C-alpha positions as CSV (number, residue, x, y, z in Angstrom):
1,X,-104.3,-214.0,69.6
2,X,-103.6,-213.5,65.9
3,X,-105.2,-210.9,63.6
4,X,-106.7,-213.7,61.6
5,X,-108.5,-214.9,64.7
6,X,-110.1,-211.6,65.2
7,X,-111.3,-211.4,61.6
8,X,-112.5,-215.0,61.5
9,X,-114.5,-214.4,64.7
10,X,-116.0,-211.2,63.4
11,X,-117.0,-213.0,60.2
12,X,-119.0,-215.5,62.3
13,X,-121.3,-212.6,63.1
14,X,-122.0,-211.8,59.4
15,X,-125.8,-211.7,58.8
16,X,-126.6,-211.1,62.5
17,X,-129.6,-208.6,62.4
18,X,-129.1,-205.1,63.8
19,X,-130.5,-204.7,67.2
20,X,-129.7,-201.6,69.3
21,X,-127.7,-202.5,72.5
22,X,-127.7,-206.2,71.7
23,X,-124.6,-208.5,71.5
24,X,-125.9,-212.0,70.6
25,X,-124.4,-213.6,67.5
26,X,-127.1,-214.8,65.1
27,X,-129.8,-213.0,67.1
28,X,-129.1,-209.3,67.2
29,X,-126.3,-206.8,67.7
30,X,-125.2,-203.2,67.1
31,X,-121.7,-202.1,66.2
32,X,-120.5,-202.1,69.9
33,X,-122.2,-205.4,70.5
34,X,-120.2,-206.9,67.6
35,X,-116.9,-205.7,69.1
36,X,-118.0,-206.9,72.5
37,X,-118.9,-210.4,71.1
38,X,-115.5,-210.7,69.4
39,X,-113.8,-209.7,72.6
40,X,-115.7,-212.3,74.6
41,X,-114.9,-215.0,72.2
42,X,-111.2,-214.2,72.1
43,X,-110.3,-212.5,75.4
44,X,-113.0,-213.6,77.9
45,X,-115.1,-211.5,80.1
46,X,-115.8,-207.9,79.0
47,X,-113.4,-205.6,80.8
48,X,-115.9,-202.7,81.3
49,X,-119.6,-202.6,82.0
50,X,-121.7,-201.1,79.2
51,X,-124.4,-198.8,80.5
52,X,-127.7,-198.5,78.7
53,X,-127.5,-196.0,75.8
54,X,-130.0,-194.4,73.5
55,X,-129.5,-194.2,69.8
56,X,-128.7,-190.5,70.2
57,X,-126.5,-190.9,73.3
58,X,-123.5,-189.2,71.8
59,X,-125.5,-186.2,70.7
60,X,-127.3,-185.8,74.0
61,X,-124.3,-186.1,76.3
62,X,-121.6,-184.8,74.1
63,X,-119.1,-187.1,75.8
64,X,-116.6,-189.1,73.9
65,X,-117.5,-192.2,76.0
66,X,-116.7,-194.7,73.2
67,X,-113.3,-193.2,72.5
68,X,-112.5,-193.1,76.3
69,X,-113.5,-196.7,76.8
70,X,-111.5,-197.8,73.8
71,X,-108.4,-196.1,75.2
72,X,-108.8,-197.9,78.5
73,X,-109.1,-201.4,76.9
74,X,-107.4,-201.4,73.5
75,X,-104.0,-200.2,72.2
76,X,-104.3,-197.0,70.3
77,X,-102.4,-196.9,67.0
78,X,-102.2,-194.3,64.1
79,X,-105.3,-194.5,62.0
80,X,-103.3,-194.9,58.9
81,X,-101.6,-198.0,60.3
82,X,-104.8,-199.9,60.9
83,X,-104.5,-203.5,59.6
84,X,-106.7,-206.6,59.6
85,X,-108.2,-207.3,63.0
86,X,-107.8,-203.7,64.2
87,X,-110.8,-201.6,65.4
88,X,-111.8,-198.3,63.8
89,X,-113.9,-195.7,65.6
90,X,-115.9,-193.2,63.5
91,X,-117.4,-189.7,64.1
92,X,-120.6,-189.5,62.2
93,X,-120.3,-185.6,62.2
94,X,-117.1,-183.7,62.4
95,X,-116.4,-182.5,66.0
96,X,-119.0,-184.9,67.4
97,X,-118.2,-187.8,69.7
98,X,-117.2,-191.1,68.1
99,X,-120.2,-193.3,68.0
100,X,-119.6,-196.1,65.5
101,X,-117.0,-198.9,65.4
102,X,-115.9,-201.5,62.9
103,X,-113.3,-204.2,62.6
104,X,-110.9,-204.1,59.7
105,X,-111.3,-207.4,57.8
106,X,-108.9,-206.9,54.9
107,X,-107.1,-203.9,53.3
108,X,-110.0,-201.5,52.4
109,X,-112.7,-203.6,54.0
110,X,-114.5,-203.4,57.4
111,X,-117.0,-205.6,59.3
112,X,-119.7,-203.7,61.2
113,X,-123.3,-203.4,62.1
114,X,-125.4,-200.2,61.6
115,X,-129.0,-199.1,61.7
116,X,-131.1,-201.0,59.2
117,X,-128.3,-203.5,58.3
118,X,-127.3,-206.9,59.5
119,X,-123.6,-207.3,60.3
120,X,-121.9,-206.9,57.0
121,X,-118.5,-206.6,55.3
122,X,-118.3,-203.4,53.3
123,X,-115.6,-201.4,51.6
124,X,-113.9,-198.7,53.6
125,X,-115.1,-196.1,51.1
126,X,-114.1,-192.4,51.3
127,X,-117.3,-191.6,53.1
128,X,-116.2,-193.9,56.0
129,X,-112.5,-193.0,55.8
130,X,-113.3,-189.3,56.3
131,X,-115.1,-190.1,59.5
132,X,-112.3,-192.2,61.2
133,X,-111.7,-190.8,64.7
134,X,-109.2,-193.3,66.0
135,X,-107.8,-196.8,65.5
136,X,-106.9,-199.5,68.0
137,X,-105.4,-203.0,68.2
138,X,-106.5,-205.7,70.5
139,X,-104.0,-206.1,73.4
140,X,-101.7,-209.1,73.2
141,X,-101.6,-209.5,69.4
142,X,-99.0,-212.1,68.3
143,X,-98.5,-210.8,64.8
């Protein structure tokens, strides 16, 4: 798999409406659903089951479940080294569990889904940069 494959596949999801816990291209997705859909398209079956989660799951449990799962499935890299096709995790509040993810689509750009927005490509502005908790690559990248 190449980085361009990841970005091209993520771009196919642009415009998919936001829907909490969903992962259906063109129908509805959240940020994790987008990542899961790209994984399915390029890697096959999802490697871990995704339990039901409420919008405030991270605040209620205080567990860093998203970060833990990413470390089991993806290859952790230094956040400053993230390139096209890599995955970024974000902490919405300092010290809180990571609860948002995005795919780097170009230098300074990410593709993600968040409350009230369809899947979109946005600039990785300082507001998002300050919230990066970790970065990961898909396993088996060729480039």
